[in-house]
C-alpha atoms as one frame of an Amber mdcrd trajectory, in Angstrom:
protein
  18.796 -23.982  -6.746  15.702 -24.427  -4.052  13.327 -21.991  -4.288  10.815
 -21.085  -1.921   7.050 -19.645  -3.621   4.214 -18.089  -1.720   0.928 -18.332
  -2.893   2.176 -20.956  -5.695  -1.449 -22.359  -5.078  -3.369 -18.552  -6.747
  -3.115 -17.890 -10.614   0.219 -16.496 -11.292   1.899 -18.169  -8.271   1.246
 -21.772 -10.174   1.933 -19.868 -13.402   5.169 -19.077 -12.147   6.026 -22.728
 -10.861   5.214 -23.875 -14.387   8.205 -22.023 -15.753  10.686 -22.548 -12.305
  10.377 -26.462 -12.328  11.817 -26.316 -15.689  14.627 -25.484 -13.958  14.763
 -25.414 -10.583  13.263 -27.668  -7.354  10.311 -25.683  -6.391   8.750 -25.707
  -3.119   5.048 -23.814  -2.008   4.472 -22.432   1.376   1.097 -21.728   2.183
  -1.975 -22.916   4.509  -2.967 -25.955   2.667  -1.823 -28.498  -0.374  -2.895
 -27.848  -3.886  -3.559 -30.519  -6.311  -2.233 -29.007  -9.529   0.980 -28.148
  -7.791   1.413 -32.105  -6.460   1.276 -32.773 -10.255   3.569 -30.661 -10.882
   6.151 -32.362  -8.099   6.175 -29.239  -5.849   5.772 -29.783  -2.192   4.750
 -27.794   0.511   5.691 -26.788   3.178   2.889 -26.017   5.246   2.559 -22.171
   7.071   1.096 -18.643   7.126   2.534 -15.410   6.499   1.003 -14.440  10.264
   3.144 -16.944  11.958   6.708 -16.227  12.738   7.824 -19.780  13.297   6.066
 -21.380  10.129   8.308 -18.923   8.172  11.529 -19.642   9.671  10.500 -23.621
   9.774   9.561 -23.389   5.640  12.865 -21.011   4.848  15.166 -24.295   5.478
  17.752 -24.911   2.806  16.115 -22.270   0.456  18.444 -20.224  -1.985  15.128
 -17.766  -3.130  12.136 -16.708  -2.613   8.919 -15.509  -4.509   6.896 -13.639
  -2.253   3.268 -13.537  -4.699   1.173 -13.889  -1.300  -1.222 -11.308  -0.858
  -4.730 -10.557  -0.017  -5.743  -8.858  -2.899  -9.637  -7.307  -3.283 -10.812
  -3.361  -2.959 -12.936  -4.178   0.071 -12.777  -6.000   3.971 -10.775  -5.340
   6.918  -7.761  -3.181   7.407  -6.251  -5.373   9.649  -6.702  -8.416   8.001
  -4.507  -6.153   4.700  -1.466  -5.113   7.238  -1.307  -8.343   8.366  -0.699
 -10.146   5.459   0.345  -7.748   2.882   2.428  -5.804   5.306   3.624  -7.227
   8.610   3.850 -10.668   6.823   6.306  -9.483   4.039   8.120  -7.574   6.913
   8.920 -10.770   8.697   9.798 -12.975   5.606  11.941 -10.561   4.368  13.508
  -9.856   7.515  13.808 -13.731   7.822  15.307 -14.439   4.950  18.274 -11.849
   5.942  18.652 -13.481   9.093  18.899 -17.189   7.476  21.201 -15.752   5.058
  18.288 -15.945   1.200  20.270 -13.443  -0.808  17.478 -13.856  -3.692  13.719
 -12.244  -3.253  11.130 -11.167  -5.935   8.390  -9.487  -4.875   5.078  -9.495
  -6.786   3.846  -6.102  -6.062   0.428  -3.925  -8.468   0.974  -0.355 -10.196
  -1.887   0.054  -7.518   0.967   1.281  -5.314   0.987   4.345  -7.548  -2.410
   5.118  -8.191  -4.115   7.899  -6.216  -7.465   9.202  -8.969  -6.101  10.492
 -11.601  -5.518   9.032 -15.027  -1.451   7.678 -16.047  -0.358   7.787 -19.446
   2.758   6.002 -19.833   3.729   6.197 -16.118   7.202   5.060 -15.090   9.130
   3.821 -12.260   9.928   7.527 -11.084   5.805   7.733 -10.356   6.012   8.621
  -6.396   4.032   6.631  -4.111   0.620   8.813  -2.956   0.476  10.555   0.425
  -3.208   9.261   0.112  -4.903   5.416  -1.580  -8.247   4.604  -1.657  -8.688
   1.442  -0.175  -6.321  -1.187   2.114  -4.574  -3.079  -0.922  -3.141  -0.515
  -2.577  -1.463   1.289   0.373  -0.455  -2.296   2.541   1.155  -3.198  -1.357
   3.243   0.377  -1.561   3.804   0.074   2.438   5.141  -4.029   1.916   7.257
  -2.762  -1.623   8.867  -0.175   0.377  10.512  -2.218   2.826  11.250  -5.177
   0.367  13.558  -2.164  -1.398  14.839  -0.752   1.660  16.409  -3.632   3.254
  18.700  -4.008  -0.280  22.320  -5.565   0.654  25.131  -6.964  -0.962  24.083
 -10.306   0.887  20.119  -9.706   0.137  18.980  -8.395  -3.450  15.372  -7.964
  -4.536  13.258  -6.244  -6.726   9.707  -5.997  -7.583   7.075  -6.308 -10.208
   3.678  -4.388 -11.228   2.323  -6.451 -13.112  -1.412  -4.802 -13.746  -4.602
  -6.931 -14.352  -3.518 -10.225 -15.107  -5.552 -13.077 -17.125  -5.708 -15.963
 -19.141  -6.752 -19.202 -18.744  -8.899 -20.631 -15.639  -8.572 -16.857 -14.636
 -10.796 -16.822 -11.158 -11.012 -13.293 -10.958 -11.541 -10.625 -13.496 -13.222
 -12.870 -16.195 -15.774 -14.356 -13.506 -16.403 -10.798 -11.749 -16.947  -9.808
 -14.849 -19.893 -12.067 -16.361 -21.201 -12.532 -12.467 -21.713  -8.921 -12.570
 -23.072  -9.315 -16.571 -25.592 -11.844 -15.425 -27.000  -9.669 -13.017 -27.524
  -6.955 -14.687 -25.064  -4.991 -12.571 -22.624  -3.953 -15.150 -22.506  -0.351
 -16.187 -19.272   1.147 -18.302 -18.143   4.067 -15.907 -16.918   7.471 -17.464
 -16.743   7.887 -21.504 -15.481   4.344 -22.464 -12.474   6.407 -23.793 -10.181
   4.547 -21.557  -6.795   2.981 -21.689  -4.885   0.752 -19.650  -2.483  -2.335
 -19.144  -2.960  -6.138 -19.225  -0.965  -8.522 -19.004  -1.896 -12.464 -20.082
  -0.487 -14.674 -16.859   1.688 -16.452 -19.157   3.646 -12.577 -19.659   3.253
 -11.535 -16.133   5.022 -15.354 -15.157   7.615 -15.030 -17.272   8.669 -11.455
 -16.484   9.388 -13.507 -12.385  11.360 -15.769 -13.660  13.421 -13.411 -15.724
  13.548 -10.813 -13.241  15.546 -13.768 -11.402  17.457 -14.908 -13.793  19.382
 -11.505 -14.041  18.975 -10.321 -10.761  21.538 -12.997 -10.349  24.003 -12.651
 -12.987  23.281  -8.202 -12.920  23.124  -7.438  -8.981  23.063  -3.988  -9.945
  19.451  -3.911 -11.136  18.670  -5.105  -7.032  16.325  -2.222  -5.221  14.761
  -1.937  -8.427  10.677  -1.835  -8.922   9.028  -2.579 -13.098   5.822  -2.279
 -14.178   5.312  -4.869 -17.145   2.430  -5.187 -19.300   1.166  -6.378 -22.842
   2.254  -5.235 -25.759  -0.095  -2.207 -26.185  -2.697  -0.722 -23.278  -5.888
  -1.413 -24.308  -9.649   0.274 -24.679 -11.221  -0.877 -20.880 -14.320  -1.368
 -21.659 -13.720  -2.918 -25.841 -11.729  -5.499 -23.815 -14.415  -6.010 -21.418
 -16.902  -6.478 -23.831 -14.612  -8.489 -26.020 -14.618 -10.401 -22.939 -17.788
 -10.912 -22.064 -18.752 -11.538 -25.483 -16.664 -14.371 -25.541 -17.695 -16.110
 -22.031 -21.155 -15.857 -24.397 -22.857 -12.467 -22.535 -23.822  -9.613 -23.834
 -22.372  -5.989 -24.182 -22.273  -3.533 -21.215 -24.322  -0.864 -23.353 -25.930
   1.348 -20.303 -23.442   3.746 -18.742 -22.842   5.763 -15.797 -20.622   8.990
 -15.311 -17.730   9.098 -13.422 -18.868  11.706 -10.900 -22.082  10.034 -10.270
 -20.072   6.447  -9.885 -17.076   8.017  -7.505 -19.758   9.692  -5.256 -21.773
   6.592  -4.984 -19.013   4.771  -4.546 -18.008   7.078  -1.750 -21.229   7.087
   0.365 -21.491   3.347   0.117 -17.729   3.123   1.633 -19.354   5.475   4.176
 -21.945   3.605   5.120 -20.269  -0.183   5.184 -17.724   1.382   7.444 -20.003
   2.377   9.758 -22.245  -0.632   9.543 -19.083  -2.691  10.105 -19.719  -3.854
   6.971 -16.692  -6.145   5.452 -18.413  -8.558   3.241 -19.644  -8.528   0.973
 -17.874  -5.438  -0.632 -20.087  -2.670  -1.478 -21.459  -2.327  -5.343 -19.500
   0.433  -6.062 -15.949   2.071  -4.425 -14.193   5.183  -5.027 -11.027   2.998
  -6.676 -13.066   0.827  -8.300 -14.947   4.031  -9.985 -11.583   5.174 -10.989
 -10.418   2.029 -12.360 -12.944   1.746 -14.439 -12.673   5.543 -15.778  -9.515
   6.831 -15.484  -6.547   5.566 -18.260  -3.917   3.897 -16.261  -1.000   2.591
 -18.650   2.914   2.366 -18.038   6.125   2.346 -19.899   7.924  -1.040 -19.893
  11.380  -0.044 -21.119  13.010  -0.487 -17.825  11.665  -4.024 -17.565  13.183
  -4.674 -21.171  15.977  -2.554 -20.320  16.887  -4.459 -16.781  15.922  -7.839
 -18.109  15.344  -8.486 -21.230  11.142  -8.246 -21.177   8.615  -8.652 -23.778
   5.246 -10.081 -24.135   5.974 -12.919 -25.200   1.990 -14.191 -25.747   0.142
 -11.589 -28.088  -3.277  -9.711 -26.724  -5.239 -11.822 -29.842  -2.917 -14.861
 -29.123  -3.875 -14.509 -25.031  -7.971 -14.140 -26.151  -7.326 -17.636 -28.126
  -5.411 -19.414 -25.469  -8.112 -18.315 -22.734 -11.092 -19.213 -24.780 -10.053
 -22.597 -26.844  -9.846 -23.847 -22.821 -12.949 -22.621 -21.316 -15.502 -23.888
 -24.822 -13.576 -26.998 -24.317 -13.955 -27.164 -20.678 -17.778 -26.207 -21.105
 -18.041 -28.940 -24.153 -16.802 -31.827 -21.576 -19.993 -30.853 -19.054 -22.152
 -30.880 -21.942 -21.032 -35.077 -22.513
């Protein structure tokens, strides 16, 4: 079976490919080659989600698609988010259906159901919000809805919603935290008691492959979305401090109230919008204030029931794996 993976060179995509390549022929679809994929024996079909012709060409001879690629982040040009996350997904789904590709695994995000308030043990019955605090959440929700609304007997699809993916070589969460901590710009938002879901990257990768293989043997799960995370939620600020200390940084001790952070975020968004600034992102946004101060964690019972998902790497084991590799890299640099 030949599987095409969009975003295979990314953090999650690479880890998914490491699992898939043990059983299947895996092909990367992206604008660039990635040496890590070459080492795994994964070939690349160059193209873009903004180019219909390259999408159709890449799908030649493919049996299943893992669609992981997306523009993430909390700020940027609306058109970029729309064209890649939303329109690109629509074009990919339409091309799969036209060509006759039956299996489609979509990587979504809990951001598709997040508005402003706490989410306590939320499940997949949560509706999409009427309003979103950023382009990412809105475009991912629209894309997910299109994927799931497109299912048919000859097009089986599921959507996975991993939350705060972390692990060895994480290019997102840890580097951003360390950068802000070094600059003295990291402050605890809120009372520090909020609980959130996280997921170690190997667990997220395994969940995607489990969902795919169960989709083949149990087509009745097609059309469903699934929250996936660790064995338990964590106190966000305890976890952030644990990451920082493990990375050799100081604990976060300065605090700011949620109301203040939210108002500052609202003001900065207005200023950046009026001035047309898309890069860099504002130091604070409403979405970031909510994410840092509110609880947002979910039930994973549906994923466990439908395709047997459970975190195989615990939080404690994940921390050891993450910083063992980091410390080895630091030792090599010293040498």
